[in-house]
C-alpha positions as CSV (number, residue, x, y, z in Angstrom):
1,X,26.8,20.5,5.1
2,X,28.1,17.3,3.4
3,X,25.9,15.1,0.9
4,X,25.8,12.4,3.2
5,X,24.2,14.5,6.2
6,X,21.7,16.2,3.9
7,X,20.5,12.7,3.0
8,X,19.9,11.7,6.6
9,X,18.2,15.1,7.4
10,X,15.8,14.4,4.5
11,X,15.2,11.0,5.3
12,X,14.2,12.3,8.9
13,X,11.7,14.8,8.0
14,X,8.3,13.9,9.1
15,X,6.1,16.6,10.8
16,X,6.2,19.8,12.5
17,X,7.0,23.4,10.8
18,X,9.5,26.2,11.0
19,X,8.6,30.0,11.3
20,X,7.7,31.7,8.1
21,X,5.5,34.5,6.6
22,X,4.1,31.9,4.3
23,X,3.3,29.3,7.3
24,X,-0.2,31.0,7.8
25,X,-0.9,31.2,4.1
26,X,-4.8,30.7,3.0
27,X,-3.3,28.2,0.4
28,X,-2.8,24.3,1.7
29,X,-0.2,23.9,-0.8
30,X,1.8,27.1,0.3
31,X,1.8,25.5,3.9
32,X,5.5,25.0,4.8
33,X,4.8,21.8,7.1
34,X,3.0,20.3,4.1
35,X,6.1,21.1,1.7
36,X,8.4,19.5,4.3
37,X,6.4,16.2,4.1
38,X,6.2,16.4,0.4
39,X,10.0,16.7,0.2
40,X,10.3,13.7,2.7
41,X,8.1,11.7,0.6
42,X,9.8,12.4,-2.6
43,X,13.4,11.8,-1.3
44,X,12.3,8.4,0.1
45,X,10.9,7.3,-2.9
46,X,12.2,9.2,-6.0
47,X,15.3,11.4,-5.2
48,X,18.8,10.4,-4.6
49,X,22.2,11.8,-3.4
50,X,22.8,13.8,-6.5
51,X,19.4,15.9,-5.8
52,X,20.7,16.2,-2.4
53,X,23.9,17.8,-3.7
54,X,21.9,20.3,-5.6
55,X,19.9,21.5,-2.4
56,X,23.4,21.7,-0.6
57,X,25.0,24.1,-2.9
58,X,22.1,26.1,-3.6
59,X,21.1,26.3,0.1
60,X,17.3,26.2,-0.3
61,X,14.5,24.0,-1.9
62,X,12.2,25.7,-4.4
63,X,8.5,24.8,-4.7
64,X,6.2,26.1,-7.4
65,X,2.8,25.3,-6.4
66,X,-0.7,26.0,-7.9
67,X,-4.2,24.9,-7.4
68,X,-6.0,23.6,-10.5
69,X,-9.6,24.0,-11.8
70,X,-10.8,20.3,-12.7
71,X,-14.1,19.7,-14.1
72,X,-15.9,18.0,-11.7
73,X,-19.6,16.1,-11.3
74,X,-21.9,18.4,-9.1
75,X,-21.6,16.6,-6.2
76,X,-17.9,16.3,-6.3
77,X,-16.1,19.0,-4.4
78,X,-12.7,17.5,-4.7
79,X,-9.8,19.8,-5.3
80,X,-6.4,19.3,-7.4
81,X,-3.2,20.9,-7.2
82,X,0.5,20.6,-8.7
83,X,3.8,21.0,-6.9
84,X,6.7,21.3,-9.0
85,X,10.5,21.3,-7.9
86,X,12.4,22.9,-10.5
87,X,15.9,22.3,-9.0
88,X,15.1,18.4,-9.0
89,X,13.1,18.4,-12.2
90,X,10.0,16.6,-10.7
91,X,6.3,17.2,-10.4
92,X,3.6,15.9,-8.1
93,X,-0.1,16.0,-8.7
94,X,-2.2,16.1,-5.6
95,X,-5.9,15.6,-4.8
96,X,-8.1,16.4,-1.8
97,X,-10.8,14.2,-2.1
98,X,-14.2,15.6,-1.2
99,X,-17.1,13.5,-2.4
100,X,-19.8,10.8,-1.4
101,X,-20.8,7.4,-2.4
102,X,-24.5,7.4,-1.6
103,X,-25.2,3.8,-2.2
104,X,-22.6,2.9,0.5
105,X,-23.6,6.0,2.7
106,X,-19.9,6.8,2.6
107,X,-18.4,10.3,2.5
108,X,-14.7,10.7,1.0
109,X,-12.9,13.6,2.4
110,X,-9.1,13.9,2.9
111,X,-7.9,16.5,5.4
112,X,-5.2,17.6,3.2
113,X,-3.9,17.3,-0.3
114,X,-2.6,13.7,-1.0
115,X,0.3,12.9,-3.7
116,X,-1.5,10.7,-6.5
117,X,1.3,10.9,-9.2
118,X,4.9,11.9,-9.4
119,X,6.7,12.4,-12.8
120,X,9.7,14.2,-14.2
121,X,9.6,17.8,-15.2
122,X,12.2,20.3,-16.6
123,X,11.7,23.8,-16.8
124,X,13.6,26.9,-15.8
125,X,11.1,29.6,-15.6
126,X,8.2,29.6,-13.5
127,X,4.9,28.8,-15.3
128,X,2.0,31.1,-15.2
129,X,-0.3,30.9,-12.2
130,X,2.2,29.3,-9.8
131,X,3.4,30.7,-6.5
132,X,7.0,30.3,-5.6
133,X,7.6,28.9,-1.9
134,X,11.1,28.7,-0.8
135,X,12.5,26.5,2.3
136,X,16.2,27.2,3.5
137,X,18.6,24.0,3.9
138,X,19.0,25.3,7.5
139,X,15.1,25.0,8.2
140,X,15.2,21.7,6.8
141,X,18.2,20.6,9.1
142,X,16.4,21.9,12.2
143,X,13.0,20.4,11.4
144,X,14.8,16.9,10.6
145,X,16.8,16.9,13.7
146,X,13.5,17.6,15.8
147,X,11.5,14.9,14.4
148,X,14.1,12.4,13.5
149,X,12.4,9.6,15.5
150,X,8.9,10.0,14.3
151,X,7.2,7.2,12.5
152,X,3.8,5.5,12.1
153,X,2.9,2.3,10.8
154,X,-0.2,0.5,9.9
155,X,-1.9,-1.1,13.1
156,X,-5.3,-2.1,14.6
157,X,-8.1,-2.2,12.1
158,X,-6.0,-0.8,9.3
159,X,-3.7,-3.5,9.6
160,X,-6.3,-6.0,9.7
161,X,-8.2,-4.6,6.8
162,X,-4.8,-4.6,4.7
163,X,-4.2,-8.6,5.8
164,X,-7.8,-9.2,4.4
165,X,-7.3,-7.2,1.0
166,X,-4.0,-9.0,0.5
167,X,-5.4,-12.3,1.1
168,X,-8.1,-11.9,-1.7
169,X,-5.8,-10.7,-4.2
170,X,-3.3,-13.3,-3.5
171,X,-5.8,-16.1,-3.9
172,X,-7.1,-14.2,-7.2
173,X,-3.4,-14.2,-8.2
174,X,-3.1,-18.0,-7.6
175,X,-6.2,-18.7,-9.5
176,X,-5.6,-16.6,-12.4
177,X,-2.2,-18.3,-12.9
178,X,-3.8,-22.0,-12.5
179,X,-6.3,-21.0,-15.1
180,X,-3.4,-19.8,-17.5
181,X,-1.3,-22.8,-16.7
182,X,1.6,-20.5,-15.2
183,X,3.9,-21.5,-12.2
184,X,2.9,-20.1,-9.0
185,X,5.6,-18.5,-7.0
186,X,4.9,-18.0,-3.1
187,X,8.2,-17.9,-1.7
188,X,8.3,-20.3,1.4
189,X,4.7,-21.2,1.1
190,X,4.5,-24.4,-0.7
191,X,0.8,-24.4,-1.6
192,X,-1.6,-21.5,-1.4
193,X,-3.7,-23.4,1.4
194,X,-0.9,-22.9,3.5
195,X,-1.5,-19.3,3.5
196,X,-3.9,-19.6,6.6
197,X,-1.7,-21.8,8.6
198,X,1.9,-20.6,8.2
199,X,3.3,-17.5,10.1
200,X,3.8,-14.7,7.9
201,X,6.7,-12.2,8.1
202,X,6.3,-8.8,6.6
203,X,8.3,-5.5,6.5
204,X,6.0,-2.1,6.5
205,X,7.2,1.2,5.4
206,X,6.3,4.1,7.4
207,X,2.8,5.8,6.7
208,X,3.0,9.3,5.0
209,X,0.6,12.5,5.7
210,X,1.0,13.4,2.5
211,X,0.1,10.1,0.2
212,X,-2.7,7.4,0.9
213,X,-0.6,4.6,0.2
214,X,1.7,2.2,1.9
215,X,4.2,-0.4,0.8
216,X,4.9,-3.9,2.5
217,X,7.5,-6.4,1.6
218,X,5.8,-10.0,2.2
219,X,9.1,-11.8,3.1
220,X,7.4,-15.3,3.5
221,X,5.8,-15.0,0.0
222,X,8.7,-12.9,-1.7
223,X,6.3,-10.3,-2.7
224,X,6.1,-6.4,-2.5
225,X,2.4,-5.3,-2.0
226,X,1.5,-1.6,-2.6
227,X,-1.7,-0.8,-0.8
228,X,-3.6,2.7,-2.0
229,X,-6.8,4.3,-1.9
230,X,-8.7,7.4,-2.2
231,X,-9.7,7.6,1.6
232,X,-7.6,8.4,4.2
233,X,-6.0,5.0,5.0
234,X,-6.7,5.6,8.6
235,X,-10.4,6.7,8.3
236,X,-12.7,3.8,9.5
237,X,-14.9,4.6,6.5
238,X,-12.5,2.5,4.4
239,X,-12.8,-0.7,6.2
240,X,-15.4,-3.1,5.2
241,X,-16.3,-1.2,2.0
242,X,-13.3,-2.9,-0.2
243,X,-12.0,0.5,-0.9
244,X,-8.5,-0.6,-0.3
245,X,-6.7,-1.4,-3.4
246,X,-3.6,-3.6,-3.5
247,X,-1.1,-4.6,-6.2
248,X,1.0,-7.6,-5.8
249,X,4.5,-7.7,-7.3
250,X,6.3,-11.1,-7.5
251,X,9.8,-10.0,-7.3
252,X,11.1,-13.3,-9.4
253,X,9.0,-12.5,-12.2
254,X,8.0,-8.9,-12.2
255,X,11.1,-7.2,-11.7
256,X,12.9,-5.6,-14.8
257,X,15.6,-3.4,-15.9
258,X,13.8,-0.7,-17.6
259,X,9.9,-0.4,-18.1
260,X,10.5,0.2,-21.7
261,X,11.1,-3.8,-21.7
262,X,7.2,-3.7,-20.8
263,X,5.9,-0.5,-22.4
264,X,2.2,0.0,-21.9
265,X,1.9,-2.4,-18.6
266,X,1.8,-1.4,-15.0
267,X,2.3,-4.8,-13.8
268,X,6.3,-4.5,-13.3
269,X,8.7,-2.5,-11.3
270,X,12.3,-1.6,-12.2
271,X,15.2,-2.9,-10.2
272,X,15.7,0.6,-8.7
273,X,12.0,0.8,-7.7
274,X,12.3,-2.5,-5.9
275,X,15.5,-1.5,-4.2
276,X,13.8,1.8,-3.0
277,X,10.7,-0.2,-1.8
278,X,12.9,-2.8,0.1
279,X,15.0,0.0,1.8
280,X,11.7,1.6,2.9
281,X,10.3,-1.4,4.4
282,X,13.3,-3.1,5.9
283,X,15.8,-0.2,6.9
284,X,13.1,2.5,7.6
285,X,10.3,0.2,8.4
286,X,8.8,-2.1,10.7
287,X,9.2,-6.0,10.9
288,X,5.7,-7.6,11.9
289,X,4.9,-11.4,12.3
290,X,1.3,-12.2,11.6
291,X,-0.4,-15.6,12.7
292,X,-3.9,-16.5,12.5
């Protein structure tokens, strides 16, 4: 299997599972369908052809998984876990939210573990308390081929909620820069008042089953928008309670070569991160035209 083919196979992973003794494991983190989707998410957002070559040469993907004991409030039943990929030197922190917000009458529950952080990791021996799960490259190939055309995108009420959250964030961005005497860059939009009248073009990255976030490239305003929530993005409980967080990235102002240039700030993206986001939004994603 050549590296190019393996890249395409990883990009095609979406849903499903393959027969394995571990498939019916009691641990959510050992479920093969779930780990396939974690591999897809990582490949789309973090890994590259060099990582694919490692899997090609070794013929399998190795996951070390462990559920963590986190001190919680008495009314918080959320669960946490760690997924390590020792061959690829990456670690994923995951969370299965399960708590309530009494003042809003809102129950925050995820049906599965969601990725909340990805970081570099390097260790050759399996740490204590972890379980090793191995998936062959052949299984990945079969899975990717079978599900290669599957993709989901924000629509309906979720898309409406995202538009509302984005508009509020953009107006706040405009206000803050006005007050600071800084220039305002909104791409083709000559004045913030035109936000409600000019047709908007955007490209949406596919939704993931293993993460409560989605990226959108707002072409009209030349910005990347990152939406995230503790709630499942498609849970109606999210809508109307302002639990959808959105971060704006002005590609002209907030793109740097290295985050070391802006140490301590999370308001910037590297050129590599921007390129990855644009690839997921434009190449793998869906174009939408929004008009009021």
